[in-house]
C-alpha positions in Angstrom: -27.1 30.7 -16.0 -26.0 27.6 -15.3 -23.1 27.6 -17.6 -22.1 31.1 -16.1 -22.1 29.9 -12.7 -20.0 26.9 -13.4 -17.7 29.2 -15.5 -16.7 31.4 -12.4 -16.9 28.3 -10.0 -13.9 27.0 -12.3 -12.3 30.1 -11.9 -12.3 30.4 -8.2 -11.0 26.7 -8.2 -8.3 27.3 -10.4 -7.0 30.4 -8.4 -7.0 28.1 -5.0 -5.4 25.4 -6.9 -2.3 28.1 -7.7 -1.8 28.3 -4.0 -1.7 25.0 -3.4 0.9 24.2 -6.3 4.2 23.6 -5.4 5.9 21.2 -8.3 6.2 21.6 -11.7 4.0 18.5 -12.8 0.9 20.3 -10.8 1.9 23.6 -12.5 1.2 22.1 -15.9 -2.1 20.6 -14.5 -2.9 24.1 -13.6 -2.3 25.4 -17.0 -4.6 22.8 -18.4 -7.6 23.6 -16.1 -6.9 27.3 -17.2 -7.3 26.4 -20.6 -10.2 24.3 -20.1 -12.0 26.8 -17.9 -12.3 28.9 -20.9 -14.9 26.9 -22.2 -17.8 27.1 -19.9 -19.5 24.2 -21.0 -16.5 21.8 -19.4 -16.0 23.9 -16.4 -17.8 21.4 -14.5 -15.7 18.6 -15.4 -12.6 20.4 -15.1 -13.6 21.1 -11.3 -14.4 17.4 -11.2 -11.0 16.4 -12.9 -9.0 18.5 -10.7 -10.6 17.2 -7.6 -9.9 13.4 -8.5 -5.9 14.2 -9.2 -5.8 16.0 -5.8 -7.4 13.1 -4.2 -4.4 11.2 -4.8 -1.9 13.5 -3.4 -1.6 13.5 0.3 0.0 16.3 2.8 2.1 15.8 5.6 -0.1 18.1 7.8 -3.0 15.6 7.1 -1.6 13.0 9.4 -4.4 12.1 12.1 -5.8 8.6 13.3 -9.0 10.3 12.3 -8.0 11.5 8.9 -9.4 9.6 6.1 -8.4 9.6 2.4 -10.2 8.4 -0.8 -8.2 5.1 -2.0 -7.1 6.2 -5.5 -10.1 7.5 -7.5 -12.7 5.5 -5.8 -15.5 6.9 -3.2 -13.8 4.4 -0.5 -12.2 6.6 2.5 -9.2 4.5 4.4 -6.9 5.7 7.7 -3.5 6.8 7.3 -2.4 3.5 9.0 -3.7 -0.1 8.1 -3.3 -2.6 10.5 -1.3 -5.5 9.2 -2.2 -8.8 10.6 0.5 -11.3 9.2 1.5 -12.0 13.0 -2.1 -12.8 14.0 -2.5 -16.6 14.4 1.1 -17.2 14.7 3.7 -15.3 17.0 0.6 -13.0 18.0 -1.8 -15.3 19.8 -5.9 -14.7 19.0 -6.4 -12.7 22.7 -3.7 -10.2 21.9 -4.7 -10.1 18.1 -8.4 -9.4 19.1 -7.0 -6.7 21.9 -4.8 -4.8 18.9 -7.7 -5.0 16.6 -10.2 -3.6 19.3 -7.7 -0.9 20.0 -6.9 0.1 16.5 -11.0 0.8 15.9 -11.2 2.8 19.2 -8.4 5.0 17.7 -10.2 5.7 14.7 -8.5 3.0 12.5 -10.9 1.5 9.8 -8.3 -0.3 7.6 -7.3 -3.8 8.0 -5.2 -5.9 5.7 -4.6 -9.6 5.6 -4.1 -12.6 3.2 -5.2 -15.8 2.6 -1.6 -17.6 2.9 -0.7 -15.8 6.4 -0.2 -18.7 9.0 -1.4 -21.0 6.7 -4.9 -19.3 6.6 -5.0 -18.8 10.5 -5.0 -15.1 10.4 -7.9 -14.7 8.3 -9.6 -16.8 10.9 -8.7 -14.9 14.0 -9.3 -11.6 11.9 -12.7 -12.7 10.9 -13.7 -13.4 14.6 -12.5 -10.4 15.7 -14.9 -8.7 13.4 -17.7 -10.7 13.6 -19.7 -7.9 15.4 -18.5 -4.8 13.6 -17.5 -5.7 10.3 -19.2 -2.9 8.4 -17.1 -0.6 10.4 -14.1 -1.8 8.7 -12.5 -1.6 5.2 -11.5 -5.4 5.1 -8.6 -6.6 2.7 -7.1 -9.5 1.7 -5.0 -10.9 -1.0 -4.7 -14.5 -3.1 -1.8 -15.5 -5.6 0.8 -17.0 -3.4 0.4 -21.1 -2.9 -1.6 -22.3 -0.2 -1.3 -25.9 -0.6 0.0 -28.7 -2.6 -1.1 -28.7 -6.2 -0.5 -27.0 -9.5 -3.6 -25.0 -9.1 -3.5 -24.3 -5.6 -2.1 -20.6 -6.3 -1.5 -18.3 -9.1 -4.3 -16.1 -11.0 -6.0 -18.9 -13.1 -9.8 -18.5 -13.1 -10.0 -21.5 -11.0 -8.0 -20.7 -8.4 -9.1 -16.7 -8.2 -12.6 -18.3 -7.5 -11.5 -20.8 -4.9 -9.4 -18.5 -3.0 -12.1 -16.0 -2.5 -14.6 -18.4 -1.6 -11.9 -19.8 1.0 -11.3 -16.2 2.3 -15.0 -15.4 2.7 -15.3 -19.0 5.0 -12.7 -18.0 6.9 -13.3 -14.6 7.3 -16.7 -15.2 8.1 -18.2 -12.5 5.8 -20.1 -12.5 2.7 -18.1 -10.0 1.1 -14.2 -8.7 0.7 -13.8 -4.7 0.3 -10.4 -5.2 -1.4 -8.8 -8.1 -3.1 -5.5 -7.8 -3.9 -3.2 -10.0 -6.4 -0.6 -10.5 -3.7 2.0 -11.1 -6.7 2.1 -11.0 -10.5 1.9 -14.5 -12.0 3.9 -14.2 -15.4 3.0 -17.7 -16.6 -1.0 -16.8 -16.5 -3.0 -14.7 -18.9 -3.6 -11.8 -16.9 -6.8 -11.1 -18.9 -8.3 -14.4 -17.5 -7.5 -12.9 -14.0 -9.3 -9.4 -14.6 -12.2 -11.1 -16.1 -12.5 -13.8 -13.0 -12.3 -10.6 -10.9 -15.0 -8.7 -12.3 -17.3 -11.7 -12.4 -16.8 -11.9 -8.5 -17.2 -8.1 -8.3 -20.8 -8.5 -10.5 -21.5 -11.1 -8.2 -20.9 -9.2 -5.0 -18.2 -10.9 -3.3 -15.8 -8.1 -3.9 -16.1 -4.3 -3.7 -13.0 -3.4 -5.2 -9.7 -4.9 -6.2 -6.1 -4.0 -6.3 -2.6 -5.2 -7.0 0.5 -6.1 -4.9 4.2 -6.1 -5.4 3.0 -5.4 -9.5 5.8 -3.2 -11.4 4.7 0.0 -13.4 4.7 -1.8 -16.6 2.1 -4.3 -14.9 -0.2 -1.6 -13.2 -0.8 0.1 -16.5 -1.6 -3.4 -18.2 -3.9 -4.4 -15.5 -5.9 -1.1 -15.8 -5.8 -1.3 -19.3 -7.5 -4.7 -19.3 -9.9 -3.6 -16.5 -11.0 -0.8 -19.0 -11.2 -3.2 -21.7 -13.5 -5.5 -19.4 -15.6 -2.8 -18.8 -15.0 -2.8 -14.9 -13.5 -0.2 -12.8 -9.8 -0.1 -12.8 -7.7 -1.4 -9.3 -7.7 1.4 -6.7 -4.8 0.4 -5.0 -1.2 -0.7 -5.2 0.6 -2.1 -2.5 4.4 -2.2 -2.9 7.2 -2.3 -0.3 8.2 1.0 0.7 10.8 2.5 3.1 13.7 4.7 3.7 16.5 1.6 3.0 14.3 0.5 -0.1 13.4 3.2 -1.9 13.0 1.0 -5.2 9.2 1.7 -5.8 10.0 5.6 -6.1 11.3 4.7 -9.8 8.2 3.5 -11.3 5.7 2.0 -8.9 4.5 5.0 -7.5 4.6 7.5 -10.3 2.7 4.5 -12.6 -0.3 4.1 -9.8 -0.4 8.0 -9.6 -0.5 8.1 -13.4 -3.5 5.1 -13.5 -5.2 6.6 -10.8 -4.4 3.7 -7.8 -3.9 5.0 -4.5 -0.7 3.5 -2.6 -0.8 1.5 0.5 2.9 0.4 1.1 4.1 -2.3 3.6 7.2 -2.9 5.7 7.7 0.9 6.8 10.1 -0.7 9.2 12.1 -2.9 7.1 10.7 -5.7 8.7 12.2 -4.5 11.9 15.4 -3.2 11.0 14.8 0.4 11.2 13.8 0.0 14.9 17.8 0.1 15.0 17.6 -3.2 17.3 20.0 -5.0 15.5 23.9 -4.2 14.9 26.5 -5.4 12.8 28.4 -8.4 14.2 25.9 -8.6 17.2 23.4 -11.6 17.9 20.1 -10.3 17.6 17.4 -10.5 20.6 15.9 -14.2 20.9 12.7 -12.6 20.6 13.2 -11.0 17.2 12.3 -11.7 13.7 16.5 -12.1 13.2 16.6 -15.0 15.7 13.8 -16.8 14.6 15.5 -17.0 11.1 12.3 -15.3 9.5 13.2 -16.1 5.9 11.7 -13.0 4.1 13.7 -10.9 6.6 16.8 -12.9 6.0 16.7 -12.6 2.1 15.9 -8.8 2.0 16.3 -6.4 4.7 18.7 -8.2 6.4 22.0 -6.8 4.8 24.8 -4.9 6.4 24.3 -1.5 4.9 20.4 -1.2 6.2 21.6 -2.0 9.4 24.4 0.7 9.4 21.9 3.3 7.8 19.3 2.3 11.1 22.3 2.9 13.5 23.0 6.1 11.9 19.5 7.3 11.7 19.1 6.5 15.5 22.0 8.4 16.7 21.1 11.2 14.4 17.6 11.3 16.1 18.9 10.7 20.1 19.1 14.3 20.9 15.8 15.1 20.0 14.4 12.3 22.2 12.7 10.8 18.7 12.3 7.4 18.3 13.9 5.4 15.0 9.8 3.6 14.6 8.1 7.2 14.4 11.0 8.6 12.1 10.9 5.5 9.8 6.8 5.7 9.7 6.5 9.3 9.7 9.0 9.5 6.6 6.9 7.0 4.5 3.8 9.0 5.3 5.5 12.3 4.3 5.7 10.8 0.5 2.6 12.8 -0.8 1.8 10.0 -3.2 1.2 7.5 -0.2 -2.4 7.1 0.6 -2.1 4.6 3.8 1.0 2.5 5.5 0.5 -1.1 6.5 1.7 -1.0 10.4 2.4 -4.7 11.2 2.4 -5.0 15.0 3.1 -8.4 16.9 2.5 -6.9 20.3 -0.2 -4.1 21.7 3.1 -2.3 22.7 4.5 -2.6 18.9 1.1 -1.4 17.6 1.2 1.6 20.1 4.7 2.3 18.7 3.3 3.1 15.2 0.5 5.4 16.4 2.9 7.5 17.9 4.6 8.0 14.7 1.4 9.8 13.5 2.7 12.6 15.8 6.0 13.4 14.4 6.3 15.9 11.3 9.4 15.4 9.2 11.5 18.3 8.3 13.7 19.4 5.4 16.6 18.3 7.4 15.4 14.8 7.8 14.4 14.2 4.2 18.1 15.7 3.3 19.5 13.1 5.7 17.8 10.3 4.1 18.7 11.5 0.7 22.0 11.3 1.5 21.9 8.0 3.1 19.7 6.2 0.5 19.2 7.5 -3.1 15.9 8.1 -4.5 14.4 5.3 -6.4 17.2 3.1 -4.9 17.9 0.5 -2.3 20.5 0.8 0.7 22.4 -1.9 -1.2 23.5 -1.1 -4.3 22.3 -3.6 -7.1 20.2 -5.7 -4.3 17.0 -7.2 -5.9 14.4 -9.1 -3.7 14.8 -12.6 -4.8 11.1 -13.1 -4.1 10.4 -10.6 -7.0 13.6 -10.9 -9.6 14.4 -8.4 -12.3 13.2 -10.1 -15.6 15.1 -8.1 -18.1 17.7 -10.5 -19.8 15.7 -14.0 -20.0 12.0 -14.0 -20.9 10.0 -14.8 -17.8 6.3 -14.4 -19.5 5.2 -17.7 -20.6 1.9 -17.4 -21.5 0.4 -15.6 -24.8 0.9 -11.9 -25.2 -2.5 -9.7 -24.5 -3.7 -7.2 -26.1 -3.9 -4.1 -24.3 
């Protein structure tokens, strides 16, 4: 009787799925469901498999401050916007930082993102003090691997540094556990297996709940997933790539790899470090309060490109007649990608934060998508041949110094 009920349940699930499937990839998945549903003993498992697959796909109609999605194939639910804190404790003073965090929580945001290197550790301290009375209401994410201080072992992904970095973050954040710990970057000179084993030990010790990767290429996402399987720990649940409409490089391999290996995607820099606000113009001195005027290193070596600035102005002109702000458009465009779970919004002021939130009210149209496709080819940056010097291409000179690892 139970097998029969499961068989009928899987048939209903299959018919429901057909109404939603709009891509060839998911149609293939539906065909697989149909074949397996003919075997009653597998019906329940097929239903679970479909639900887990669909959890990685997010529809534009689901934009809401109080809509939460599972992060990858985990049971952890996060808001569509994650509060990015890189400016806190630096350009954004502590009082303003706390006001932004309180406002975000009141609006339904439950996901906050920081890193050990932000403002040389001060950001984690500011965030920790803000969360001290409602820590358990937040999904708290931080990162390790970038250098923090002098010395050959004050960064990277060795077991020594991972343990020390986590202990330091716990101390600065004033908490006894981290919900989500990211590799901030790949360390090609260190064995990834050593890092995964260290992460596993910290999870078993109760200091971490989950882990993820940031700025990992597709093949590294695959490698870390296989190593986690080999170590008997859960795979990473999130990938954090740079992704915006003037740098679509992540579409080529990072986003598909994350989907294939069950990772949610928490993208960063939806405004291209401020370029997509259209506040800059080629040949015109930037506003004294802007990141460009402050000679922000990462902006100047990445998004500060004539092509990106020109595209931002074109989009601004396209939106002007409709009364839509470039910020609304840029953030909504990122969230319109069905493989994006959450987008990190990193404000400097409370006003900037409210601008990010307003973006959830805008719905990208087919005409909008067509415009972006004309301006920037899918899977490419706005500038032909551009490569972020912080994450160089390794296709000609071997970059891996450590011994190869079995998958």
